[in-house]
Backbone bond lengths (Angstrom), bond angles and torsions (degrees), N, CA, C in turn:
res aa  C-N    CA-C-N  psi(-1)  N-CA   C-N-CA  omega(-1)  CA-C   N-CA-C  phi
1 T - - - 1.465 - - 1.521 109.05 -
2 Q 1.294 114.80 156.71 1.468 123.09 175.72 1.518 107.97 -132.44
3 W 1.328 117.33 155.15 1.451 119.50 173.71 1.510 110.73 -145.33
4 G 1.312 114.87 167.20 1.451 120.13 -179.30 1.511 110.07 -174.47
5 Y 1.333 115.02 -158.81 1.462 121.39 -178.32 1.519 108.85 -131.25
6 W 1.318 116.82 139.30 1.459 120.37 170.78 1.520 107.57 -73.40
7 E 1.291 117.32 144.07 1.450 121.10 -177.24 1.525 109.34 -146.43
8 I 1.310 115.21 144.18 1.466 121.43 170.80 1.519 106.07 -105.17
9 A 1.315 117.08 126.29 1.464 121.34 178.81 1.525 108.14 -133.08
10 Y 1.318 115.62 132.25 1.462 119.32 179.10 1.523 110.53 -155.55
11 S 1.316 115.65 160.67 1.464 122.19 175.32 1.521 108.21 -109.15
12 E 1.335 116.05 132.76 1.452 121.22 178.81 1.533 108.52 -70.25
13 P 1.339 117.56 125.79 1.466 120.26 -175.15 1.530 114.31 -58.08
14 G 1.321 118.90 -42.94 1.461 121.08 -176.41 1.518 114.24 -70.25
15 S 1.351 116.22 -47.40 1.463 119.97 -174.81 1.524 113.71 -98.90
16 G 1.333 116.43 -18.16 1.457 119.94 -176.28 1.524 112.87 76.68
17 K 1.338 117.69 6.26 1.455 122.19 -178.84 1.534 109.97 -70.36
18 D 1.339 116.29 136.92 1.463 121.77 -179.67 1.527 110.36 -89.32
19 Y 1.325 115.93 140.26 1.453 123.05 177.39 1.521 109.29 -128.11
20 H 1.344 116.33 145.00 1.454 123.26 176.02 1.522 107.50 -134.87
21 L 1.315 116.48 137.03 1.452 121.31 179.87 1.516 109.20 -129.87
22 H 1.336 116.50 124.58 1.461 123.03 175.23 1.523 107.57 -115.13
23 V 1.309 117.64 137.03 1.455 121.99 177.38 1.528 107.67 -106.21
24 P 1.341 120.15 136.79 1.467 121.81 -175.36 1.523 114.24 -54.08
25 G 1.302 118.03 -39.71 1.459 120.75 -178.65 1.503 113.60 -87.97
26 A 1.330 118.47 15.67 1.456 121.58 -173.04 1.528 113.22 -94.79
27 M 1.318 118.38 20.61 1.455 120.86 176.93 1.523 109.59 -78.20
28 W 1.319 116.60 148.29 1.464 120.51 -179.75 1.520 110.07 -137.96
29 I 1.321 114.33 160.15 1.458 121.48 175.00 1.517 107.26 -139.28
30 A 1.313 116.89 141.33 1.459 121.07 -177.53 1.520 109.69 -146.92
31 G 1.300 116.76 162.14 1.456 122.13 178.48 1.503 109.81 173.24
32 I 1.324 116.45 -173.43 1.462 121.10 178.06 1.522 107.29 -90.58
33 Q 1.342 115.32 113.22 1.454 120.76 -177.03 1.521 111.45 -69.92
34 T 1.328 115.04 149.46 1.455 121.44 174.41 1.531 108.35 -66.85
35 P 1.339 117.62 133.90 1.466 118.97 176.66 1.534 111.00 -58.93
36 A 1.317 116.25 143.87 1.472 121.24 -178.96 1.525 111.39 -56.36
37 S 1.330 117.55 -34.27 1.468 120.46 -179.92 1.529 111.28 -64.69
38 A 1.328 118.11 -36.53 1.466 121.33 178.69 1.530 110.88 -70.31
39 V 1.329 117.13 -38.94 1.468 120.28 176.71 1.526 109.50 -65.59
40 S 1.329 116.53 -42.54 1.458 121.39 179.22 1.524 111.33 -59.85
41 A 1.336 116.87 -38.73 1.466 120.67 178.22 1.524 110.48 -63.92
42 R 1.334 117.27 -38.84 1.470 120.76 177.99 1.526 110.93 -68.87
43 I 1.330 117.08 -37.68 1.471 120.67 177.22 1.528 109.09 -63.88
44 G 1.319 117.22 -43.16 1.463 121.54 179.36 1.514 113.63 -65.61
45 A 1.331 117.09 -26.36 1.464 121.71 -179.07 1.526 112.46 -94.89
46 S 1.331 117.64 1.31 1.468 123.07 -178.31 1.527 111.47 52.26
47 F 1.295 116.50 47.41 1.462 124.57 -179.62 1.529 110.31 -75.72
48 T 1.341 117.53 148.47 1.462 123.04 172.96 1.526 108.53 -124.46
49 G 1.334 116.63 130.17 1.459 121.73 178.74 1.513 110.95 -126.88
50 T 1.323 117.00 138.31 1.463 122.27 175.13 1.519 107.94 -107.84
51 Y 1.319 116.20 127.12 1.458 123.30 -173.82 1.532 109.45 -116.01
52 T 1.322 116.08 127.26 1.463 120.73 177.43 1.516 109.05 -124.75
53 G 1.314 115.82 145.84 1.457 119.74 -179.36 1.512 111.19 -179.97
54 K 1.319 114.74 -144.59 1.460 121.61 -173.96 1.520 111.68 -113.15
55 A 1.325 114.76 168.44 1.467 122.30 175.13 1.523 108.24 -145.44
56 E 1.302 115.58 149.38 1.466 123.43 174.12 1.523 106.39 -124.22
57 G 1.316 117.69 140.24 1.447 118.09 -179.04 1.517 113.81 -165.04
58 V 1.334 113.43 171.42 1.456 121.37 175.95 1.522 108.76 -132.34
59 L 1.322 114.76 153.90 1.459 123.62 174.82 1.517 107.02 -116.35
60 I 1.329 116.55 128.00 1.460 121.77 176.08 1.521 107.02 -112.61
61 N 1.343 116.94 117.14 1.466 119.34 -178.06 1.531 110.56 -83.25
62 S 1.328 116.32 178.92 1.467 121.41 -175.44 1.525 112.84 -64.72
63 S 1.331 118.23 -19.51 1.466 121.64 177.22 1.522 112.33 -87.87
64 G 1.347 116.54 -3.43 1.457 120.57 -179.42 1.514 113.74 88.52
65 N 1.340 117.13 6.24 1.465 120.49 177.54 1.523 109.77 -75.93
66 I 1.330 116.33 136.29 1.454 122.08 -176.88 1.522 109.89 -106.47
67 T 1.325 115.48 130.20 1.456 122.04 177.36 1.515 108.68 -122.22
68 K 1.336 116.83 127.27 1.458 120.74 175.19 1.520 107.72 -73.88
69 L 1.319 116.67 128.69 1.454 121.82 178.57 1.527 109.69 -84.41
70 T 1.325 116.97 147.12 1.458 121.18 -177.39 1.526 110.65 -122.04
71 G 1.332 115.22 164.59 1.460 121.28 175.50 1.514 113.80 64.54
72 G 1.328 118.29 32.73 1.455 122.01 -175.22 1.524 113.76 -68.18
73 T 1.342 115.79 131.21 1.462 121.84 175.92 1.526 110.12 -129.67
74 T 1.307 114.50 151.18 1.462 122.47 178.37 1.517 108.25 -121.60
75 N 1.332 116.81 135.22 1.457 122.67 173.06 1.527 106.23 -144.14
76 I 1.321 116.01 95.98 1.466 121.19 -175.24 1.526 109.54 -128.07
77 T 1.327 116.22 133.49 1.457 122.90 175.64 1.523 108.35 -106.13
78 V 1.331 115.61 134.57 1.460 121.77 177.55 1.525 108.05 -119.10
79 D 1.329 115.81 118.85 1.465 122.89 176.18 1.527 106.27 -98.31
80 F 1.322 116.96 112.11 1.457 122.06 -174.90 1.531 112.89 -79.47
81 D 1.327 118.57 -1.75 1.462 122.25 178.43 1.525 108.77 -64.86
82 P 1.334 118.37 120.44 1.479 120.14 -177.75 1.526 114.33 -59.65
83 S 1.322 117.82 -21.72 1.466 119.90 -179.25 1.535 112.97 -97.51
84 A 1.329 117.95 4.31 1.471 120.09 179.85 1.524 110.10 -61.14
85 S 1.326 117.02 131.90 1.465 119.94 -178.40 1.531 111.91 -74.20
86 I 1.325 117.51 -29.52 1.472 122.23 175.81 1.534 106.69 -132.71
87 P 1.329 117.56 81.83 1.464 119.86 -174.35 1.525 115.24 -73.68
88 V 1.323 118.81 -21.45 1.460 121.72 179.64 1.523 107.58 -127.58
89 F 1.347 116.52 123.55 1.464 119.59 178.63 1.523 109.63 -154.48
90 G 1.325 114.94 156.06 1.461 120.85 179.92 1.508 110.30 149.63
91 S 1.352 115.70 -145.02 1.457 118.60 -178.30 1.518 111.92 -157.26
92 I 1.315 113.74 156.59 1.461 123.92 170.64 1.526 104.38 -121.28
93 N 1.327 117.26 120.33 1.464 121.75 -172.51 1.521 111.47 -124.58
94 F 1.335 114.58 151.21 1.461 121.86 176.50 1.520 109.07 -134.16
95 T 1.316 116.30 157.24 1.455 122.70 176.99 1.533 109.55 -55.39
96 G 1.317 116.43 145.78 1.463 120.76 177.55 1.512 113.46 92.44
97 G 1.342 117.86 14.86 1.456 120.81 176.40 1.512 115.62 82.59
98 H 1.307 117.42 16.14 1.470 120.76 176.82 1.525 107.85 -85.20
99 S 1.329 116.06 100.88 1.457 122.15 -177.52 1.519 109.11 -121.47
100 L 1.321 115.42 122.69 1.458 121.74 -179.16 1.521 108.67 -113.97
101 G 1.333 116.62 107.35 1.456 121.68 178.71 1.519 110.63 -74.19
102 V 1.321 116.63 130.67 1.464 122.84 -177.95 1.524 108.75 -106.20
103 T 1.340 116.69 132.24 1.456 121.25 178.80 1.528 110.00 -150.59
104 S 1.330 116.35 159.20 1.468 120.25 179.86 1.523 109.99 -144.58
105 T 1.315 114.92 -178.83 1.458 121.26 177.00 1.531 109.18 -122.72
106 T 1.315 115.96 170.20 1.467 122.32 -178.83 1.526 110.74 -48.79
107 G 1.313 115.41 138.82 1.459 120.97 177.45 1.512 114.93 87.81
108 A 1.331 117.96 6.98 1.461 121.45 -176.10 1.523 113.37 -77.00
109 V 1.345 118.10 -15.30 1.459 122.22 -178.32 1.523 109.15 -106.27
110 T 1.337 116.21 124.09 1.464 121.98 177.66 1.528 108.88 -131.97
111 T 1.312 116.82 176.68 1.466 120.21 179.38 1.522 112.10 -66.24
112 S 1.319 118.36 -17.15 1.466 120.29 179.38 1.529 113.22 -98.47
113 G 1.340 118.81 -2.13 1.458 120.34 178.16 1.513 112.35 143.73
114 F 1.323 115.47 -150.33 1.462 119.85 -179.06 1.522 110.23 -148.85
115 N 1.336 114.99 157.56 1.459 122.71 175.34 1.515 108.58 -128.48
116 A 1.319 115.31 146.51 1.459 121.15 178.13 1.521 108.12 -152.73
117 A 1.316 115.52 -174.40 1.465 121.57 179.85 1.521 108.97 -135.83
118 I 1.321 115.64 163.34 1.461 122.00 171.31 1.524 105.03 -88.97
119 S 1.321 116.90 118.91 1.464 121.95 -165.64 1.523 115.86 -60.03
120 T 1.319 120.01 -32.31 1.463 120.25 -176.06 1.526 113.60 -105.19
121 A 1.309 117.88 6.10 1.467 121.70 -178.66 1.517 110.78 -83.86
122 S 1.336 116.43 152.47 1.467 120.43 176.11 1.526 110.56 -74.39
123 D 1.315 117.42 -29.42 1.465 123.31 176.40 1.520 106.78 -151.62
124 S 1.327 117.40 135.26 1.463 119.15 -177.91 1.513 110.96 -161.73
125 N 1.338 114.45 166.71 1.455 121.37 174.93 1.527 108.62 -154.02
126 V 1.314 115.21 132.44 1.454 122.62 171.44 1.522 104.91 -123.06
127 S 1.314 116.37 119.52 1.458 121.55 -177.41 1.519 108.58 -123.79
128 G 1.335 116.94 121.33 1.454 120.02 -175.85 1.507 113.61 -130.44
129 T 1.322 114.57 162.39 1.457 123.54 179.57 1.519 107.86 -133.64
130 F 1.335 116.42 155.06 1.455 121.89 177.09 1.524 109.10 -94.25
131 F 1.334 115.95 139.75 1.454 122.10 -178.37 1.524 110.26 -124.24
132 G 1.320 115.30 156.89 1.462 121.98 179.69 1.514 110.83 89.87
133 P 1.339 117.47 171.06 1.463 120.80 -174.63 1.523 114.44 -68.99
134 D 1.348 118.02 -24.73 1.461 120.80 -175.02 1.524 110.77 -141.89
135 V 1.318 117.76 59.00 1.478 125.36 -177.34 1.527 111.52 46.47
136 N 1.350 115.91 41.76 1.457 121.89 -178.74 1.523 112.86 -69.60
137 G 1.328 117.25 -23.90 1.453 120.64 -178.23 1.514 111.34 -146.53
138 I 1.330 114.90 165.96 1.463 121.69 173.14 1.522 108.07 -129.36
139 G 1.295 115.52 159.81 1.449 121.60 174.23 1.507 108.54 -163.41
140 G 1.314 116.13 153.88 1.448 119.24 179.49 1.512 112.20 177.04
141 N 1.325 114.52 -161.80 1.457 120.13 -179.08 1.516 110.35 -131.18
142 F 1.326 115.34 163.13 1.460 120.20 179.50 1.518 109.72 -144.68
143 S 1.311 114.75 153.89 1.461 122.41 171.49 1.523 107.10 -147.26
144 A 1.322 116.02 145.00 1.460 120.51 -178.68 1.517 109.72 -149.93
145 D 1.331 115.51 131.05 1.460 122.08 176.86 1.523 109.22 -105.39
146 F 1.327 114.88 129.23 1.454 122.09 174.35 1.530 107.28 -120.03
147 T 1.316 117.88 174.54 1.460 122.00 -176.90 1.525 112.21 -53.63
148 S 1.328 117.18 -44.85 1.467 119.21 -174.61 1.533 113.56 -122.87
149 S 1.327 117.38 15.21 1.461 118.67 -179.10 1.526 111.33 -161.06
150 Q 1.327 113.74 164.55 1.466 122.11 175.48 1.524 108.08 -133.30
151 Y 1.319 115.87 145.19 1.460 122.28 174.18 1.529 108.03 -118.98
152 H 1.323 116.25 139.92 1.460 122.37 175.72 1.522 107.77 -140.86
153 G 1.337 117.46 143.94 1.452 118.15 177.40 1.505 113.57 174.06
154 V 1.332 113.93 -170.50 1.463 123.31 178.68 1.524 108.95 -129.46
155 F 1.343 115.33 157.87 1.454 120.65 -179.88 1.522 109.20 -142.44
156 A 1.326 115.59 158.60 1.454 121.46 175.55 1.524 108.21 -153.11
157 G 1.331 116.56 152.96 1.450 120.78 178.05 1.512 111.27 -161.03
158 D 1.314 115.59 153.96 1.456 122.74 176.29 1.521 108.80 -117.49
159 R 1.342 115.87 153.28 1.476 118.55 176.67 1.509 110.14 -99.67
């Protein structure tokens, strides 16, 4: 998988001055997705995989100030058993005690990826996809709203 940031870059015609604009939610992740048939085989075999890796993110406080989070790590377990009551669980963590617990409910894992939530957020979304020939990796994005802050970012991990 690869990740980065969307950016607008241009030169002002009159002055020739260069400008760059980054938007907090403009992070992306891409890679070669696992074929649906390979994911289906793992679902049929009730396979469980633990994925560890990195995360990139930002924190937006109640005043609208944006802080880039550092030291991002991902530790997510995916239980491919269709009857698992909590098929996706783990955490996305950043330096400074920013810990986002990830959890889901039955049916969250499909051949096209998985969905989960941040367990203590008032509103959240974790959306992931499987990468590599045999669900070797995961990657996706997350957002979480809390009373006085918001988190946005991307994550990736290998098993």
